[in-house]
N, C-alpha and C positions, 0 to 999 in steps of 0.2 A: 711542558708547554703542548705538545704534539696531544698528550690527553685532554688536556684542556679543550683544545679545538675541537677534538673528536666529541666531547660531551657536549660543547656549545652546538655543533652542528647536528646533533640526535635531537637536543631539546628544541632547537628552532624548528627542524623538519618537523617533528612529531606534533608541534604545538601549533601548524597550520593546517593540519588535517584534521578533518571531521569525523567524528565517530557515530553521526546519526544514521540510523538504519531505517526510519519511517517518520511520515509525519503524523502527529497527534491531532484529532479532531474531537473537539467538544462533544460530550455525548449527547446533548440535545440536537446537534445537527443531523444525525444519524436516524433513518428511518428503519425498522427491522421488519420485516414481512416474515411471519412463521411457517406458511405454507403458499407455494405458489398456486394461480388457478390453474384450472383443468385445460384451458385453452393458451398457455404458454409454449412458447416456441425455445429450441435451445440454437443458440447459435454461436460460431466458432469465430472470433476476432483475433487476429495475428496469433494464432495457436492456442488461444485461452478460451474456455468455455463461460459463456453467459447466457440467461435466460432474459428473454424478451416477452413483454405484456404491456398493455396500455401506453404504449409508444415509449417505454423506458426499457433500459438495460439493467438487469440485476446481476449480482455476484452470489454465489450460495456461500455462505460460512455457517459456522458451527452454531451460530445462534438464529438463522434465517437468511433470508435474502436482503440484501442491500443493494440501494441505488448507487450505479456507477456512471462516469461518463467515459464511454469508449471512444 
């Protein structure tokens, strides 16, 4: 009986938790800029580095720069 309650408790506990680590975005929604212009500014917001030009913040990725909301 005790083992059954323990198993039920574990299944119930782990069944309610989420394993999601990130939110997927459809590929058509993301604009990637390969090279930052010469007039870009590097800004630090909450300890993270962003690149700023044309009134928008960008984050550097392995594929280029992506627009983000800060």
